[in-house]
The first five atom37 places (N, CA, C, CB, O) and aatype in JSON, in Angstrom:
{
  "aatype": [12, 2, 15, 10, 3, 6, 10, 9, 1, 0, 13, 3, 10, 9, 3, 6, 9, 19, 19, 6, 14, 9, 6, 18, 1, 19, 8, 18, 3, 6, 0, 7, 2, 9, 16, 12, 4, 15, 12, 5, 3, 8, 14, 0, 3, 16, 5, 18, 9, 19, 19, 15, 11, 3, 6, 18, 2, 2, 18, 13, 1, 13, 18, 19, 19, 3, 2, 11, 10, 11, 11, 9, 3, 9, 14, 16, 15, 2, 15, 19, 5, 10, 16, 11, 15, 2, 15, 7, 18, 5, 19, 19, 11, 2, 8, 0, 7, 9, 19, 10, 6, 14, 15, 6, 19, 18, 19, 3, 16, 6, 18, 18, 3, 1, 16, 2],
  "atom_mask": [
    [1, 1, 1, 1, 1],
    [1, 1, 1, 1, 1],
    [1, 1, 1, 1, 1],
    [1, 1, 1, 1, 1],
    [1, 1, 1, 1, 1],
    [1, 1, 1, 1, 1],
    [1, 1, 1, 1, 1],
    [1, 1, 1, 1, 1],
    [1, 1, 1, 1, 1],
    [1, 1, 1, 1, 1],
    [1, 1, 1, 1, 1],
    [1, 1, 1, 1, 1],
    [1, 1, 1, 1, 1],
    [1, 1, 1, 1, 1],
    [1, 1, 1, 1, 1],
    [1, 1, 1, 1, 1],
    [1, 1, 1, 1, 1],
    [1, 1, 1, 1, 1],
    [1, 1, 1, 1, 1],
    [1, 1, 1, 1, 1],
    [1, 1, 1, 1, 1],
    [1, 1, 1, 1, 1],
    [1, 1, 1, 1, 1],
    [1, 1, 1, 1, 1],
    [1, 1, 1, 1, 1],
    [1, 1, 1, 1, 1],
    [1, 1, 1, 1, 1],
    [1, 1, 1, 1, 1],
    [1, 1, 1, 1, 1],
    [1, 1, 1, 1, 1],
    [1, 1, 1, 1, 1],
    [1, 1, 1, 0, 1],
    [1, 1, 1, 1, 1],
    [1, 1, 1, 1, 1],
    [1, 1, 1, 1, 1],
    [1, 1, 1, 1, 1],
    [1, 1, 1, 1, 1],
    [1, 1, 1, 1, 1],
    [1, 1, 1, 1, 1],
    [1, 1, 1, 1, 1],
    [1, 1, 1, 1, 1],
    [1, 1, 1, 1, 1],
    [1, 1, 1, 1, 1],
    [1, 1, 1, 1, 1],
    [1, 1, 1, 1, 1],
    [1, 1, 1, 1, 1],
    [1, 1, 1, 1, 1],
    [1, 1, 1, 1, 1],
    [1, 1, 1, 1, 1],
    [1, 1, 1, 1, 1],
    [1, 1, 1, 1, 1],
    [1, 1, 1, 1, 1],
    [1, 1, 1, 1, 1],
    [1, 1, 1, 1, 1],
    [1, 1, 1, 1, 1],
    [1, 1, 1, 1, 1],
    [1, 1, 1, 1, 1],
    [1, 1, 1, 1, 1],
    [1, 1, 1, 1, 1],
    [1, 1, 1, 1, 1],
    [1, 1, 1, 1, 1],
    [1, 1, 1, 1, 1],
    [1, 1, 1, 1, 1],
    [1, 1, 1, 1, 1],
    [1, 1, 1, 1, 1],
    [1, 1, 1, 1, 1],
    [1, 1, 1, 1, 1],
    [1, 1, 1, 1, 1],
    [1, 1, 1, 1, 1],
    [1, 1, 1, 1, 1],
    [1, 1, 1, 1, 1],
    [1, 1, 1, 1, 1],
    [1, 1, 1, 1, 1],
    [1, 1, 1, 1, 1],
    [1, 1, 1, 1, 1],
    [1, 1, 1, 1, 1],
    [1, 1, 1, 1, 1],
    [1, 1, 1, 1, 1],
    [1, 1, 1, 1, 1],
    [1, 1, 1, 1, 1],
    [1, 1, 1, 1, 1],
    [1, 1, 1, 1, 1],
    [1, 1, 1, 1, 1],
    [1, 1, 1, 1, 1],
    [1, 1, 1, 1, 1],
    [1, 1, 1, 1, 1],
    [1, 1, 1, 1, 1],
    [1, 1, 1, 0, 1],
    [1, 1, 1, 1, 1],
    [1, 1, 1, 1, 1],
    [1, 1, 1, 1, 1],
    [1, 1, 1, 1, 1],
    [1, 1, 1, 1, 1],
    [1, 1, 1, 1, 1],
    [1, 1, 1, 1, 1],
    [1, 1, 1, 1, 1],
    [1, 1, 1, 0, 1],
    [1, 1, 1, 1, 1],
    [1, 1, 1, 1, 1],
    [1, 1, 1, 1, 1],
    [1, 1, 1, 1, 1],
    [1, 1, 1, 1, 1],
    [1, 1, 1, 1, 1],
    [1, 1, 1, 1, 1],
    [1, 1, 1, 1, 1],
    [1, 1, 1, 1, 1],
    [1, 1, 1, 1, 1],
    [1, 1, 1, 1, 1],
    [1, 1, 1, 1, 1],
    [1, 1, 1, 1, 1],
    [1, 1, 1, 1, 1],
    [1, 1, 1, 1, 1],
    [1, 1, 1, 1, 1],
    [1, 1, 1, 1, 1],
    [1, 1, 1, 1, 1],
    [1, 1, 1, 1, 1]
  ],
  "atom_positions": [
    [[-43.36, -19.24, -9.79], [-42.53, -19.76, -10.08], [-41.73, -20.44, -8.72], [-41.96, -18.9, -10.89], [-41.93, -20.14, -7.55]],
    [[-40.99, -21.23, -9.14], [-40.25, -22.22, -7.82], [-38.97, -21.22, -7.51], [-39.56, -24.18, -8.41], [-38.29, -20.51, -8.24]],
    [[-38.95, -21.52, -5.93], [-37.9, -20.56, -5.39], [-36.59, -20.87, -5.76], [-37.9, -20.49, -3.95], [-35.7, -20.03, -5.67]],
    [[-36.32, -22.48, -6.36], [-35.2, -22.75, -6.62], [-34.84, -22.21, -7.87], [-35.02, -23.96, -6.49], [-33.74, -21.76, -8.17]],
    [[-36.03, -22.28, -8.73], [-35.41, -21.55, -9.91], [-35.08, -19.97, -9.84], [-36.36, -21.74, -11.04], [-34.26, -19.34, -10.51]],
    [[-35.69, -19.66, -9.13], [-35.41, -18.02, -8.63], [-34.07, -18.0, -8.15], [-36.43, -17.41, -7.32], [-33.35, -17.25, -8.81]],
    [[-33.59, -18.51, -7.36], [-32.08, -18.78, -6.91], [-31.23, -18.71, -7.84], [-31.8, -20.03, -6.35], [-30.36, -17.85, -7.94]],
    [[-31.5, -19.87, -8.81], [-30.41, -20.27, -10.04], [-30.36, -18.96, -10.79], [-30.93, -21.64, -11.17], [-29.23, -18.49, -10.94]],
    [[-31.53, -18.21, -11.34], [-31.65, -17.05, -11.79], [-30.66, -15.8, -11.15], [-33.01, -16.87, -11.62], [-29.86, -15.13, -11.8]],
    [[-30.92, -15.7, -9.94], [-30.18, -14.75, -9.23], [-28.95, -14.84, -9.5], [-30.32, -14.78, -7.96], [-28.33, -13.89, -9.99]],
    [[-28.11, -16.62, -9.05], [-26.81, -16.41, -9.07], [-26.46, -16.23, -10.88], [-26.04, -17.76, -8.2], [-25.37, -15.69, -11.11]],
    [[-26.99, -16.49, -11.67], [-26.42, -16.04, -13.02], [-26.44, -14.67, -13.23], [-27.11, -16.61, -14.14], [-26.07, -14.19, -14.3]],
    [[-26.86, -13.97, -12.26], [-26.95, -12.37, -12.51], [-25.64, -11.92, -11.97], [-28.27, -11.53, -11.7], [-25.03, -10.97, -12.45]],
    [[-25.21, -12.63, -10.95], [-24.0, -12.13, -10.17], [-22.78, -12.15, -11.15], [-23.7, -13.06, -8.82], [-22.41, -13.15, -11.76]],
    [[-22.17, -10.79, -11.2], [-21.02, -10.74, -11.78], [-19.79, -11.63, -11.25], [-20.75, -9.47, -11.76], [-19.53, -11.7, -10.05]],
    [[-19.02, -12.31, -12.25], [-18.01, -13.32, -11.81], [-16.91, -12.07, -11.4], [-17.48, -14.6, -13.16], [-16.75, -11.01, -12.01]],
    [[-16.26, -12.51, -10.29], [-15.18, -11.63, -9.23], [-14.03, -12.16, -10.13], [-15.06, -12.11, -7.22], [-13.83, -13.37, -10.18]],
    [[-13.47, -11.51, -10.65], [-12.09, -11.85, -11.04], [-10.88, -11.16, -10.2], [-11.94, -11.46, -12.51], [-10.7, -9.95, -10.18]],
    [[-10.27, -11.88, -9.66], [-9.18, -11.73, -8.49], [-7.89, -11.56, -9.37], [-9.08, -13.18, -7.35], [-7.4, -12.43, -10.1]],
    [[-7.47, -10.39, -9.18], [-6.27, -9.76, -10.08], [-5.01, -10.38, -9.16], [-6.27, -7.76, -10.19], [-5.02, -10.3, -7.93]],
    [[-4.02, -10.97, -9.87], [-2.89, -11.51, -9.23], [-2.05, -10.26, -8.79], [-2.1, -12.51, -10.18], [-2.02, -9.18, -9.37]],
    [[-1.13, -10.74, -7.3], [-0.76, -9.71, -6.57], [0.59, -9.55, -7.38], [-0.72, -9.96, -4.96], [1.22, -10.57, -7.66]],
    [[1.02, -8.38, -7.75], [2.08, -7.81, -8.36], [3.17, -7.3, -7.18], [1.53, -6.64, -9.3], [3.01, -6.18, -6.69]],
    [[4.19, -8.08, -6.78], [5.12, -7.84, -5.63], [6.15, -6.8, -6.46], [5.9, -9.42, -4.95], [6.59, -7.07, -7.58]],
    [[6.45, -5.64, -5.77], [7.16, -4.65, -6.53], [8.24, -4.1, -5.06], [5.89, -3.3, -7.37], [7.9, -3.83, -3.9]],
    [[9.47, -4.08, -5.65], [10.51, -3.14, -4.85], [10.91, -1.89, -5.36], [11.76, -3.78, -4.66], [11.48, -1.79, -6.44]],
    [[10.66, -0.99, -4.69], [11.07, 0.61, -5.63], [12.43, 0.48, -4.85], [9.92, 2.51, -5.29], [12.8, -0.24, -3.92]],
    [[13.07, 1.54, -5.65], [14.56, 1.41, -5.7], [15.15, 2.97, -6.0], [15.0, 0.26, -6.96], [14.63, 3.55, -6.95]],
    [[16.06, 3.58, -5.34], [16.86, 5.06, -5.99], [17.8, 4.71, -6.87], [17.7, 6.04, -4.92], [18.12, 3.53, -7.03]],
    [[18.24, 5.54, -7.41], [19.44, 5.7, -8.41], [20.74, 4.83, -8.06], [19.89, 7.28, -8.44], [21.47, 4.4, -8.96]],
    [[21.06, 4.52, -6.39], [22.16, 3.94, -6.1], [22.01, 2.45, -6.15], [22.59, 4.41, -4.89], [22.96, 1.7, -5.92]],
    [[20.76, 1.99, -6.48], [19.82, 0.86, -6.31], [19.53, 0.36, -4.93], [0.0, 0.0, 0.0], [19.4, -0.86, -4.76]],
    [[19.42, 1.06, -4.08], [19.17, 1.12, -2.65], [17.68, 0.85, -2.86], [19.61, 2.56, -1.82], [17.06, 1.49, -3.71]],
    [[16.95, -0.29, -1.91], [15.47, -0.26, -2.1], [14.84, 0.71, -1.06], [14.85, -1.73, -1.95], [15.11, 0.69, 0.15]],
    [[14.14, 1.41, -1.54], [13.81, 2.32, -0.61], [12.0, 2.19, 0.1], [14.16, 3.74, -1.46], [11.49, 2.76, 1.06]],
    [[11.43, 1.14, -0.93], [10.1, 0.65, -0.36], [9.63, -0.5, -0.86], [9.07, 1.54, -0.52], [10.39, -0.96, -1.71]],
    [[8.67, -1.14, -0.67], [8.01, -2.29, -1.12], [6.38, -1.84, -1.43], [8.2, -3.5, 0.05], [5.68, -0.95, -0.95]],
    [[6.22, -2.52, -2.1], [4.62, -2.21, -2.54], [3.85, -3.31, -3.4], [4.57, -0.84, -3.48], [4.5, -4.09, -4.09]],
    [[2.39, -3.37, -3.36], [1.99, -4.46, -4.21], [0.78, -3.71, -4.83], [1.66, -5.93, -3.43], [-0.35, -4.17, -4.72]],
    [[1.05, -2.43, -5.55], [0.08, -1.72, -6.47], [0.72, -0.57, -6.59], [-1.39, -1.52, -6.0], [1.72, -0.24, -5.95]],
    [[0.15, 0.08, -7.42], [0.71, 1.37, -8.05], [0.79, 2.55, -7.08], [-0.16, 1.81, -9.25], [-0.05, 3.41, -6.85]],
    [[1.98, 2.37, -6.6], [2.11, 3.42, -5.55], [3.55, 3.51, -5.25], [1.27, 3.11, -4.23], [4.22, 2.49, -5.13]],
    [[4.13, 4.86, -5.12], [3.66, 5.72, -6.01], [4.12, 5.5, -7.37], [3.95, 6.94, -5.62], [4.99, 4.7, -7.72]],
    [[3.29, 6.46, -8.29], [3.53, 5.7, -9.78], [5.01, 6.55, -10.37], [1.86, 6.0, -11.09], [5.49, 6.27, -11.47]],
    [[5.54, 7.48, -9.58], [6.68, 8.39, -10.1], [8.15, 7.77, -9.74], [6.54, 9.91, -9.4], [9.2, 8.35, -10.02]],
    [[8.06, 6.64, -9.14], [9.45, 5.66, -8.51], [9.81, 4.57, -9.55], [9.05, 4.73, -6.92], [8.91, 3.9, -10.05]],
    [[10.97, 4.39, -9.84], [11.43, 3.29, -10.24], [11.09, 1.92, -9.32], [12.79, 3.57, -10.39], [11.27, 1.84, -8.11]],
    [[10.66, 1.09, -10.01], [10.5, -0.34, -9.46], [10.71, -1.36, -10.19], [9.36, -0.6, -9.03], [10.62, -1.2, -11.41]],
    [[11.06, -2.7, -9.65], [10.78, -4.27, -10.41], [10.04, -4.98, -9.81], [11.88, -5.19, -10.59], [9.88, -4.81, -8.61]],
    [[9.38, -5.97, -10.49], [8.37, -6.87, -10.15], [9.35, -8.11, -9.73], [7.24, -7.15, -11.44], [10.28, -8.5, -10.44]],
    [[9.02, -8.62, -8.57], [9.92, -9.63, -7.92], [8.87, -10.83, -7.13], [11.0, -8.76, -6.72], [7.72, -10.59, -6.78]],
    [[9.45, -11.94, -6.99], [8.85, -13.03, -6.33], [8.39, -12.53, -4.78], [9.92, -14.29, -6.32], [8.88, -11.59, -4.17]],
    [[7.4, -13.38, -4.36], [6.93, -13.25, -2.78], [8.07, -13.28, -1.7], [5.94, -14.5, -2.39], [8.13, -12.63, -0.65]],
    [[8.97, -14.21, -2.2], [9.83, -14.58, -1.35], [10.94, -13.49, -1.2], [10.28, -15.86, -1.73], [11.4, -13.08, -0.14]],
    [[11.32, -13.06, -2.63], [12.18, -11.84, -2.63], [11.65, -10.8, -1.95], [12.48, -11.38, -3.88], [12.29, -10.16, -1.12]],
    [[10.19, -10.51, -2.34], [9.69, -9.64, -1.52], [9.54, -9.39, 0.1], [8.8, -9.68, -1.93], [9.52, -8.38, 0.8]],
    [[9.46, -10.58, 0.29], [9.83, -11.09, 1.74], [10.85, -10.66, 2.52], [10.1, -12.3, 1.74], [10.76, -10.41, 3.73]],
    [[11.85, -10.57, 1.82], [13.32, -10.62, 2.02], [14.19, -9.79, 1.27], [13.76, -11.84, 1.8], [15.32, -10.15, 0.96]],
    [[13.57, -8.44, 0.91], [13.89, -7.5, 0.34], [15.17, -6.51, 0.95], [12.71, -6.97, 0.2], [15.78, -5.66, 0.3]],
    [[15.36, -6.83, 2.19], [16.33, -6.17, 3.01], [17.91, -6.9, 2.73], [15.78, -6.3, 4.65], [19.0, -6.41, 3.03]],
    [[17.7, -7.96, 2.21], [18.87, -8.94, 1.53], [19.51, -8.47, 0.13], [18.19, -10.45, 1.22], [20.58, -8.88, -0.31]],
    [[18.81, -7.7, -0.39], [19.44, -7.33, -1.72], [19.12, -5.98, -2.06], [19.0, -8.22, -2.85], [18.2, -5.26, -1.68]],
    [[20.17, -5.76, -2.97], [19.76, -4.27, -3.89], [19.64, -4.5, -5.35], [20.97, -3.02, -3.79], [19.58, -5.61, -5.87]],
    [[19.62, -3.29, -6.02], [19.22, -3.5, -7.51], [20.59, -2.87, -8.35], [17.59, -2.56, -7.92], [21.43, -2.0, -8.1]],
    [[20.35, -3.72, -9.36], [21.91, -3.54, -10.49], [21.08, -3.89, -11.5], [23.58, -4.71, -10.36], [20.43, -4.93, -11.6]],
    [[21.16, -2.63, -12.51], [20.68, -3.04, -14.12], [19.24, -3.75, -13.92], [21.91, -4.31, -15.01], [18.97, -4.8, -14.49]],
    [[18.29, -3.04, -13.0], [17.07, -3.57, -13.1], [16.6, -4.84, -12.4], [16.92, -3.72, -14.31], [15.41, -5.1, -12.22]],
    [[17.55, -5.56, -12.03], [17.7, -7.26, -11.56], [18.07, -7.07, -9.65], [19.51, -8.27, -12.71], [18.97, -6.44, -9.08]],
    [[17.3, -7.64, -9.29], [17.76, -8.08, -7.77], [19.26, -8.71, -7.58], [16.7, -9.27, -7.24], [19.54, -9.82, -8.04]],
    [[20.02, -8.08, -7.01], [21.09, -8.96, -6.33], [21.42, -8.91, -5.14], [22.15, -8.88, -6.79], [21.26, -7.84, -4.55]],
    [[21.99, -10.07, -4.43], [22.18, -10.48, -3.28], [23.22, -9.8, -2.51], [22.38, -11.7, -3.36], [24.4, -9.95, -2.82]],
    [[22.86, -8.98, -1.43], [24.24, -8.27, -0.53], [25.07, -9.76, 0.12], [23.53, -6.97, 1.17], [24.68, -10.75, 0.75]],
    [[26.29, -9.33, -0.37], [27.21, -10.27, 0.43], [27.73, -9.9, 1.43], [28.18, -10.71, -0.13], [28.53, -8.98, 1.55]],
    [[27.13, -10.92, 2.6], [27.53, -10.09, 3.86], [28.76, -11.55, 4.26], [25.83, -9.65, 5.3], [28.46, -12.75, 4.26]],
    [[30.02, -11.01, 4.52], [30.81, -12.06, 4.82], [30.61, -12.64, 6.28], [32.14, -11.63, 4.59], [30.48, -11.95, 7.29]],
    [[30.6, -13.84, 6.24], [30.1, -14.62, 7.7], [31.67, -15.03, 8.12], [28.82, -16.28, 7.48], [31.67, -15.48, 9.27]],
    [[32.8, -15.0, 7.61], [34.1, -15.24, 8.28], [34.37, -14.29, 9.36], [35.21, -15.19, 7.32], [35.23, -14.76, 10.11]],
    [[34.0, -13.17, 9.71], [34.64, -12.09, 10.58], [33.5, -12.19, 11.82], [34.8, -10.38, 9.72], [32.61, -11.36, 11.99]],
    [[33.71, -13.26, 12.57], [32.94, -13.33, 13.91], [34.28, -13.37, 15.01], [31.79, -14.9, 14.01], [35.43, -13.76, 14.77]],
    [[33.64, -12.76, 16.47], [34.16, -12.82, 17.58], [33.19, -13.58, 18.39], [34.51, -11.59, 18.04], [31.98, -13.38, 18.51]],
    [[33.91, -14.42, 18.88], [33.34, -15.35, 20.2], [33.69, -14.8, 21.53], [33.98, -16.88, 20.23], [34.85, -14.59, 21.89]],
    [[32.67, -14.59, 22.2], [33.09, -14.21, 23.91], [32.68, -15.07, 24.82], [32.47, -12.91, 24.51], [31.52, -15.47, 24.74]],
    [[33.4, -15.48, 25.72], [33.19, -15.95, 26.54], [33.46, -15.35, 28.29], [33.68, -16.9, 26.07], [34.37, -14.53, 28.39]],
    [[32.83, -15.68, 29.4], [32.87, -15.28, 30.56], [34.37, -15.18, 30.61], [32.14, -16.13, 31.54], [35.17, -15.92, 30.04]],
    [[34.66, -13.98, 31.52], [36.36, -13.98, 31.91], [36.28, -13.14, 32.99], [37.55, -13.35, 30.72], [35.22, -12.64, 33.36]],
    [[37.62, -12.91, 33.65], [37.6, -11.82, 34.7], [38.08, -10.62, 33.99], [38.52, -12.12, 36.0], [37.98, -9.62, 34.7]],
    [[38.56, -10.39, 32.82], [38.77, -9.22, 32.13], [38.2, -8.86, 30.85], [39.93, -9.15, 31.99], [37.67, -9.89, 30.42]],
    [[38.03, -7.9, 30.02], [37.74, -7.82, 29.06], [36.59, -6.9, 28.89], [0.0, 0.0, 0.0], [36.67, -5.72, 29.22]],
    [[35.27, -7.53, 28.26], [34.52, -6.34, 28.3], [33.44, -6.21, 29.37], [33.93, -6.19, 27.05], [32.76, -7.2, 29.62]],
    [[33.24, -5.18, 29.96], [32.22, -5.07, 31.14], [30.9, -5.06, 30.99], [32.37, -4.02, 31.82], [30.41, -4.0, 30.59]],
    [[30.05, -6.13, 31.25], [28.31, -6.18, 30.94], [27.59, -6.13, 32.15], [27.73, -7.59, 30.18], [28.19, -6.28, 33.21]],
    [[26.51, -5.95, 32.1], [25.6, -5.99, 33.13], [25.34, -7.5, 33.35], [24.33, -5.16, 32.81], [25.28, -8.28, 32.4]],
    [[25.21, -7.82, 34.49], [25.36, -9.3, 34.96], [23.84, -10.01, 34.29], [25.49, -9.39, 36.96], [22.67, -9.69, 34.48]],
    [[24.46, -11.11, 33.43], [23.06, -11.7, 32.9], [22.29, -11.1, 31.75], [22.11, -11.66, 33.96], [21.19, -11.43, 31.29]],
    [[23.21, -10.06, 31.38], [22.43, -9.36, 30.17], [23.78, -8.75, 29.27], [21.2, -7.93, 30.79], [24.17, -7.58, 29.19]],
    [[24.31, -9.99, 28.63], [25.88, -9.83, 27.83], [25.37, -8.75, 26.86], [26.62, -11.46, 26.87], [26.25, -8.07, 26.33]],
    [[24.18, -8.49, 26.55], [24.03, -7.28, 25.03], [24.47, -5.99, 25.88], [0.0, 0.0, 0.0], [25.0, -5.05, 25.3]],
    [[24.25, -5.96, 27.17], [24.28, -4.54, 27.44], [25.91, -3.98, 27.92], [23.1, -4.28, 28.66], [26.19, -3.88, 29.12]],
    [[26.62, -3.74, 27.15], [27.87, -3.48, 27.47], [28.23, -2.11, 28.07], [28.56, -3.71, 26.38], [27.87, -1.08, 27.51]],
    [[28.88, -2.11, 29.13], [29.16, -0.79, 29.76], [30.35, -0.05, 29.47], [29.16, -0.93, 31.08], [31.39, -0.71, 29.45]],
    [[30.43, 1.35, 29.21], [31.35, 2.26, 29.06], [32.21, 2.01, 30.41], [30.72, 3.72, 28.82], [31.87, 1.53, 31.5]],
    [[33.7, 2.61, 29.84], [34.48, 2.58, 30.97], [34.2, 3.62, 32.15], [35.79, 2.71, 30.52], [34.47, 3.47, 33.34]],
    [[33.71, 4.51, 31.66], [33.17, 5.58, 32.67], [31.79, 5.25, 33.3], [33.01, 6.98, 31.92], [31.25, 6.11, 34.0]],
    [[31.24, 4.12, 33.12], [29.95, 3.77, 33.71], [29.97, 2.97, 34.87], [29.16, 3.12, 32.82], [30.88, 2.14, 34.88]],
    [[29.25, 2.99, 35.82], [29.59, 2.62, 37.18], [28.09, 1.76, 37.21], [29.92, 4.07, 38.44], [27.02, 2.3, 36.93]],
    [[28.22, 0.54, 37.54], [26.97, -0.67, 37.7], [26.82, -1.2, 38.65], [26.96, -1.75, 37.0], [28.01, -1.25, 38.95]],
    [[26.3, -1.71, 39.51], [26.51, -2.62, 40.66], [26.74, -4.07, 40.4], [25.38, -2.55, 41.51], [27.63, -4.72, 40.97]],
    [[25.85, -4.59, 39.45], [26.25, -6.09, 39.17], [26.6, -6.21, 37.69], [25.02, -7.15, 39.52], [25.89, -5.9, 36.74]],
    [[27.82, -6.72, 37.66], [28.68, -6.51, 36.46], [29.11, -7.78, 36.39], [29.85, -5.44, 36.5], [28.98, -8.51, 37.38]],
    [[29.78, -8.33, 35.03], [30.26, -9.31, 34.76], [31.2, -9.17, 33.56], [29.33, -10.13, 34.68], [30.83, -8.18, 32.93]],
    [[32.25, -9.73, 32.99], [33.12, -9.85, 31.92], [33.05, -10.7, 30.98], [34.12, -9.98, 32.26], [33.0, -11.9, 31.28]],
    [[33.03, -10.34, 29.77], [33.44, -11.03, 28.69], [34.54, -10.74, 28.1], [32.66, -11.01, 27.88], [34.95, -9.59, 28.2]],
    [[35.23, -11.62, 27.41], [36.45, -11.38, 26.49], [36.45, -12.55, 25.3], [37.95, -11.45, 27.44], [35.74, -13.56, 25.26]],
    [[37.4, -12.13, 24.42], [37.42, -12.59, 23.34], [37.86, -14.16, 23.37], [38.21, -11.73, 22.62], [38.6, -14.41, 24.32]],
    [[37.54, -15.26, 22.55], [38.24, -16.4, 22.73], [39.07, -16.93, 21.62], [37.38, -17.31, 23.1], [39.57, -18.06, 21.65]],
    [[39.26, -15.94, 20.43], [40.06, -16.34, 19.29], [40.78, -14.89, 19.16], [39.13, -16.94, 17.87], [41.62, -14.7, 18.28]]
  ]
}
C-alpha cells in the first residue's frame, strides 16, 4: 500500500480536539467583594459570576451587586498637587515619594508643598 494512503488513514483515526471556551469567573463574598478570579471550577463551593475577559482582567475596578458587576466609583475631583517649596512636606531629595516624618533626620532633603 502507498504510504500516502496510510498517512491519510492515520489522520482519519485521530480524534478531533475540541477546545473548550474559556469561562472567566470572579468569585465574591456576601458583601460583594471579589475574593478571587478563576477560569475553571475552582473552588466549587464559592459564589461566582461569569464575566468578559476585559472585566476579568480589570476585576479590581468592580464589586458584585445582585449577581452583576458594578464599577467602583472613585472620585477624581479630590487631588492635591505638590510643587517644590521651602516649606511643607520634607522628602528625600530626588525621591518625592519618600516623605519623612518630623522626627526623622536625613542628610539630603527637599520640600514639597500644596499648590491648591
